[in-house]
C-alpha distance (Angstrom), angle and dihedral (degrees) to the residues before:
residue distance angle dihedral
X1 . . .
X2 3.78 . .
X3 3.79 92.0 .
X4 3.81 89.1 54.4
X5 3.82 89.4 52.6
X6 3.84 91.9 52.6
X7 3.82 91.3 48.8
X8 3.80 92.6 50.6
X9 3.83 93.8 56.1
X10 3.83 114.5 110.7
X11 3.85 99.5 -122.2
X12 3.81 115.9 145.3
X13 3.85 121.0 -145.4
X14 3.80 111.2 -79.1
X15 3.79 95.0 16.9
X16 3.78 138.4 101.4
X17 3.79 127.6 -140.7
X18 3.76 135.7 -171.3
X19 3.79 120.0 -135.1
X20 3.80 142.7 163.8
X21 3.84 113.7 -78.7
X22 3.77 114.2 -118.1
X23 3.81 91.4 -160.0
X24 3.84 101.3 54.7
X25 3.82 100.9 11.9
X26 3.82 92.1 -121.2
X27 3.78 114.8 163.5
X28 3.85 111.3 -117.7
X29 3.81 91.4 -20.6
X30 3.82 95.4 121.1
X31 3.80 113.9 89.7
X32 3.81 116.2 -161.9
X33 3.82 123.3 -173.2
X34 3.79 123.4 -167.0
X35 3.78 105.2 -149.8
X36 3.79 94.1 -174.5
X37 3.75 90.8 -112.9
X38 3.84 96.9 50.1
X39 3.77 149.0 -19.7
X40 3.75 128.7 -89.3
X41 3.80 122.9 -170.7
X42 3.78 139.1 178.6
X43 3.83 134.7 172.1
X44 3.84 112.4 -137.2
X45 3.76 95.2 -159.3
X46 3.84 108.5 121.8
X47 3.84 92.5 -134.0
X48 3.78 95.2 48.4
X49 3.90 117.5 28.9
X50 3.90 89.5 172.3
X51 3.72 111.7 171.4
X52 3.74 145.5 155.8
X53 3.78 148.2 153.3
X54 3.77 136.8 -134.2
X55 3.78 131.4 -169.5
X56 3.77 125.0 -130.9
X57 3.84 99.2 -169.6
X58 3.67 141.2 111.0
X59 3.83 114.9 -108.6
X60 3.78 91.7 -108.6
X61 3.84 94.2 48.8
X62 3.71 92.8 46.7
X63 3.80 92.6 51.2
X64 3.86 90.6 50.5
X65 3.80 90.9 52.3
X66 3.69 92.1 48.1
X67 3.81 90.2 52.8
X68 3.79 91.9 49.7
X69 3.78 92.2 47.3
X70 3.80 91.7 54.2
X71 3.75 92.3 52.9
X72 3.84 108.7 106.5
X73 3.72 124.3 -148.9
X74 3.81 116.1 -114.8
X75 3.77 115.6 -98.6
X76 3.76 130.6 -152.8
X77 3.77 128.1 -150.9
X78 3.76 116.8 -111.6
X79 3.69 114.0 -136.6
X80 3.84 114.0 -125.4
X81 3.85 108.3 -133.5
X82 3.88 119.8 -138.5
X83 3.78 91.4 -118.1
X84 3.80 90.9 68.1
X85 3.79 100.0 92.3
X86 3.82 140.8 170.5
X87 3.83 105.8 -57.5
X88 3.81 89.0 -136.5
X89 3.84 88.9 69.6
X90 3.78 90.3 74.7
X91 3.80 120.1 61.3
X92 3.78 95.5 -159.0
X93 3.80 91.0 51.8
X94 3.79 90.7 52.3
X95 3.80 91.9 48.5
X96 3.83 90.5 50.4
X97 3.83 92.1 51.7
X98 3.79 90.3 51.0
X99 3.87 92.6 47.5
X100 3.76 93.2 48.9
X101 3.79 105.2 48.4
X102 3.83 96.9 -102.2
X103 3.79 102.6 110.9
X104 3.84 98.4 88.4
X105 3.80 94.1 45.9
X106 3.87 89.8 51.2
X107 3.79 97.9 43.5
X108 3.87 92.6 45.8
X109 3.89 89.0 47.7
X110 3.71 94.6 -121.0
X111 3.82 87.9 125.7
X112 3.80 129.2 33.0
X113 3.80 109.9 -141.6
X114 3.86 128.9 175.1
X115 3.71 137.8 175.7
X116 3.87 124.2 -112.6
X117 3.77 106.4 -141.2
X118 3.80 94.7 -170.1
X119 3.82 97.2 48.5
X120 3.79 98.9 29.1
X121 3.82 92.9 -126.6
X122 3.70 137.1 137.8
X123 3.80 104.5 -123.4
X124 3.84 123.8 -148.8
X125 3.84 111.9 -160.0
X126 3.82 117.3 -132.9
X127 3.88 115.4 -152.2
X128 3.81 130.0 -171.4
X129 3.84 92.0 -120.6
X130 3.80 92.0 145.8
X131 3.83 98.7 31.7
X132 3.79 100.6 60.0
X133 3.73 138.8 1.4
X134 3.77 94.0 -112.2
X135 3.81 117.6 80.5
X136 3.83 101.5 -120.9
X137 3.83 128.9 169.8
X138 3.85 104.1 -124.7
X139 3.79 104.1 159.9
X140 3.81 145.9 -5.8
X141 3.81 137.9 -155.4
X142 3.75 121.9 -145.3
X143 3.84 125.8 -157.1
X144 3.76 114.4 -154.1
X145 3.78 117.9 -122.3
X146 3.87 93.5 -156.4
X147 3.78 136.3 29.7
X148 3.80 95.1 -64.3
X149 3.86 117.4 137.4
X150 2.93 129.6 -98.1
X151 3.84 99.7 42.1
X152 3.83 88.6 -149.2
X153 3.85 121.0 33.2
X154 3.79 125.3 -164.6
X155 3.78 110.2 -146.4
X156 3.85 96.9 -166.5
X157 3.73 133.0 37.1
X158 3.81 102.2 -121.9
X159 3.80 126.2 118.6
X160 3.79 92.1 -137.4
X161 3.87 115.1 131.1
X162 3.77 124.3 -125.8
X163 3.82 103.1 -112.0
X164 3.85 131.3 -170.0
X165 3.73 117.2 -166.6
X166 3.83 110.6 -129.7
X167 3.72 121.4 -110.6
X168 3.89 81.6 -137.9
X169 3.78 134.0 16.3
X170 3.81 95.3 22.4
X171 3.78 89.8 174.0
X172 3.88 90.5 65.8
X173 3.78 118.8 76.1
X174 3.80 125.9 -160.5
X175 3.92 110.2 -157.6
X176 3.78 109.2 -146.6
X177 3.91 137.0 169.2
X178 3.82 101.2 -109.7
X179 3.74 147.8 18.9
X180 3.83 95.9 -103.7
X181 3.82 90.9 55.3
X182 3.83 89.9 49.8
X183 3.80 89.9 54.4
X184 3.83 90.0 46.3
X185 3.76 94.6 56.7
X186 3.85 96.3 41.8
X187 3.73 94.5 90.7
X188 3.89 87.0 67.5
X189 3.82 104.4 27.6
X190 3.79 140.4 -14.7
X191 3.81 113.8 -64.1
X192 3.78 119.1 -133.9
X193 3.85 115.4 -171.7
X194 3.88 115.9 -160.9
X195 3.82 94.0 -160.2
X196 3.84 88.6 -165.3
X197 3.71 145.6 44.9
X198 3.72 101.2 -85.6
X199 3.79 144.3 30.5
X200 3.84 112.7 -98.8
X201 3.78 125.3 -148.2
X202 3.77 94.2 -106.1
X203 3.82 92.1 48.4
X204 3.79 89.3 49.2
X205 3.82 90.6 51.7
X206 3.79 93.4 50.4
X207 3.81 92.4 50.7
X208 3.82 94.2 47.0
X209 3.74 96.7 43.6
X210 3.86 105.0 36.1
X211 3.77 105.1 36.6
X212 3.80 133.7 62.0
X213 3.77 94.1 -155.9
X214 3.78 135.3 13.1
X215 3.85 132.5 -157.7
X216 3.79 118.9 -160.8
X217 3.78 102.9 -153.8
X218 3.81 111.9 -177.5
X219 3.74 136.8 147.4
X220 3.84 114.0 -77.4
X221 3.89 88.0 -115.0
X222 3.75 87.4 64.4
X223 3.81 95.2 54.0
X224 3.83 95.0 125.0
X225 3.77 89.6 51.9
X226 3.76 93.4 48.3
X227 3.82 91.6 50.3
X228 3.80 90.8 48.5
X229 3.77 92.0 52.9
X230 3.79 91.8 45.2
X231 3.84 89.4 54.8
X232 3.74 92.5 52.1
X233 3.84 93.8 55.5
X234 3.82 98.6 31.8
X235 3.03 139.4 167.5
X236 3.83 95.9 36.3
X237 3.83 93.9 52.3
X238 3.76 138.4 98.8
X239 3.79 126.7 -171.7
X240 3.82 121.6 -135.4
X241 3.78 118.6 -174.3
X242 3.71 112.4 -154.8
X243 3.85 128.4 -140.1
X244 3.83 90.0 -174.5
X245 3.75 131.9 36.7
X246 3.82 110.2 -98.4
X247 3.77 95.0 -134.3
X248 3.84 89.4 58.1
X249 3.78 93.3 52.5
X250 3.79 128.4 96.0
X251 3.76 118.4 -115.7
X252 3.87 90.4 -105.2
X253 3.81 90.4 51.2
X254 3.75 92.1 52.5
X255 3.86 90.9 49.6
X256 3.77 88.3 50.3
X257 3.79 96.1 47.7
X258 3.83 93.0 49.2
X259 3.78 89.9 48.9
X260 3.71 96.8 -123.8
């Protein structure tokens, strides 16, 4: 049985191993993670994508873990300074939005974007849509319009992602590097910007609890990072390695790349 095959694999607690997939016969395409309290597996072969999970816990222990997982970290409201103004007041900011695939998301009010007069940055507002029922501003990410470092600046200290609800297929998330890419994909699916180098616990919780399917769409140079993220949210995830930046693609190109 397939279940027996998964149980027989030598994967120590807290580690991940790669094995041959019994469903499609792919060589080393099956990723199996031992989370200590259970096993999660996923085949990354495009024609297979077989995955699953099984728990190895007592009822009481499993109930305790579920309770802990449902606990949400406290969030604080980020004060919006008066020098954040309508993005349309700055011609360079408007041009940047147009050149980076953000215009539709802004005009159709899927994303709230302002202009920081003091720092000369395009500001993407981050709300706690999936953390509490009240819509609260908890963070923001600013993209410089000149040579200022860093290129992207985080105004708050939360680990919340920048999310843009899709015009279609809201139940599908596309994990991307930055806010502009999240806006660019939002005409197809919901955009989910990491704004960092790793997937935080709250981000993982949002992806697993609020979406039926997840694409991790990163530059091909970040393939190791993409696979790692996919393994953390398996089995609902598919990796897409990009030859071209999403925010520089046309809508039809994005649809083609995501295979929709």
